[in-house]
N, C-alpha and C positions, 0 to 999 in steps of 0.2 A: 199130673204135674210134669211128666215127661214131655207131653205135647206142649205145655206152657213153656218149658225150658227151651225146647227146639224153636218155638215161634219167636220168643224174645231173643234168643241167641242169633237168629237170622236177622232180626231188626237191628241188633247191636252191630253185627257184622257189616250191615249196610252203612251204618253211621260212621264206623271207623275206617271204612274203605276210602283211601285217597291214593289214586293211581301214582302220583309223583312220589309221595312219601314212601309208599310200599316198594318202590323200585330201589330204595336206598337204605331202608331200615328193615329189621325183622318184623314180620307180621305180628301185631299186638295179640296177646293171648287173653281170652276171656275166662276168668276164674269161674268154673261151673258151680263150685260149692257156694261161693259168695252169691252168685246169681240165684241159686236154689233158696238160700236163706232169705234173700231179698223178696223173692216171690212169696215165700211163706209169710213173711212179716206183713208185707203190703196187702196181701189178700185178706188179712184179718181186719183191715180197715173198711170203712164205708164209702171210700172215695169212688167216683165213677171209674169205669174200667179204663178209659183212655188216659185218665190222670194217673192211675196205678201204673200203666205201661210207661208213661213218660217219666215217672219218678224212678222206676226200676232201671230204665235205659240210661237216664242221666246219671244216676249213681254209679252204674257200671262204667260209664264214660270217664267219670272222675277216677275210678279205680284203675282203668286202663292207663290214664295219664300218669297217675302216681307210679304205677308199675314200670312204665317206660323210663321215667326219670330215675327210678331206683336202679335200673339195669345199666345206666350210663357209668362207665368205669371212672374212678378217681384219676385225675390227670395232674401230675406234678410239674408238667412243663408249662411253657408260656402260651401254648396254642392248643386248641381243641380241633380234632379232625372233623372232616365234613360230616361223616356218619353221626358222630356224637352231637354236632350242631343241629342236624336234622332231627335227631331223637329228642332234643330239647324242644325244638319247634313243634314236633309232633305231639309231645306231651302237653304243651301250651295250647295247641290247636284243639285237642280233645277236651281239655278243661274248658275252653271257651264255648264249646258246643252245648255244654249243660246249662250255662247261663241262658243261652238263646232258647233252648227247649223249655225250660221251666218258666221263662218269661212268657212264652206262648200260652201257657195254661194259667198264668197269673198266680203262681205259687211262690210268692216272694219269701214266705216264711221258710220254705224248703231251700231256697237259695242261701239264706242266712244259715240254716242248719248245716248244709254241706260245706259252706265256706268255713264255718267254725270247726268242723271235723277236719278239713284239710289243714287248717292252722295247727290244730292239736297234733295231727300226724307228723307234720314237719318239725314241730317242737320235740316230739318224741324221737324222731330220727336224729336230730341234732344231739339230743341227750345221749342216745345210744352210740353215736359216732364218736363223741368225745368222752365216752365213759372211761373214767380213770380206774375204776375197780376191776379186778380180775374175776369178779363173781359171775359164774356162768348162769346162776339162777336169776340175777338181775338182768343180764343180757336177754334171756328168753322171756322174762316178764315184760320187758319193754317191747320185744318183738311181737308178743301176743297182743299188746295194746295197739301197736302199729297195724298189725294184720287185721284186727277186728274193729278198729275204731269207726269206720264208715258204717258197717253193719250195726254196731252198737248204737250209733246215733239215730239211725232210722228206727231201730227197735224201741229205744227210749221214747222217741217221738210218738209212737203208737202204743206206748205203755205195755210192751211185751218184755217185761223185765226178767221173768223166770227163765226164759230160754237163753239169755245172754251168756251166762257162764259156760254152758255146754257148747254153744256156737263158737265162742272164742277159743275154747280148748280144741275143738275139731279143726278150726282154721289154723291154729298153731301147729297141730300135728301134721297137717298137709304142708305147711311152710317148712317145718323141720325136715320132712322127707325130701323136699325139693331142693333144699339149700345147704344141708350139712355135708361138708366135703372132707371130713376127718377120716382117720383110719377106719376101714370097713367094720372091724370088730367093735371099736368104740362107737361108731355110727349106729350099728344095730342095737347096741346096749341102750343108747340114748333114746332111739326111736321106740324100742320095745317098752321102755319105762314110760314114755309119753303116751303110747297107745293104751297101756294098762291103766294109767291115770284117767285118760279120757273115757275108756270103757267103764271104769268104776263110777264116774260121774253120771254116765247115761243109765247105768243099772239102778242108781238111786232115784231116778225119776219115777213118778207114779205109773204103775203098770198100764192103766187105761188111758194114758195120755198119748194122743196120736203123734205128737212131736217126738216121743221116745222112740217109736218105731222108725220114724224118718231119720233120727240121729244115728240109730243103730245101723241102718242101711248105708248111710253116707260114710260112717267110719269104716264099715266093712269094705266098701268100694275103694276108699283111699288105701287101705291096707292091701287089698287085692291088687290094685294097680302097682303099688310099691313092690309087692312080692313078684309079680309078673315081670316087672322091669329088672329086678335083681336077677331073675332066672335067665332073662335074655342076655 
């Protein structure tokens, strides 16, 4: 799996490299955990290897595009600075690449699948943005749906339903670690609670299930990276 991750990561890096854009915007980040889950899901299918690769790469391009748009700050003025304009264009550029790649392998159903997922993600983002309630639980519930919607769509397409709850919870854990900016004490309490919840879900998986071991390792890696970062 590590070799597969490295190989596909390199291929995605090639696709997102654009010399002009990268002179003016931050280099897009590839979410290694989402990539891992995509590889796991798609490898369970009977698709030819080149189709599997294209599907994984194109889905990650969509994720990169969504992440770029997500990082653009809200602007209350009348103008948007050049960097933000280029970020918007970069997100649209990477989104457009996936249509082209899937068209090459004539996977129109997957184009429709991803387009539907993008629509749902944007609707969830709008709902979260305009959320009137002060409910923290509702906020993180929506964030979990936003974070895992692409992966969930692919998993549902290949009928891998049992893995979805744990995948979604792991991705939310990673998202919380990366984006909670509250008081350090409150932050640690929130993250510890989420890690405990996720670990409990993993513990309930069948002992002989290979996915359980993978999920345990991924959660451990996320927590280890968080702990190392806090120590630095």
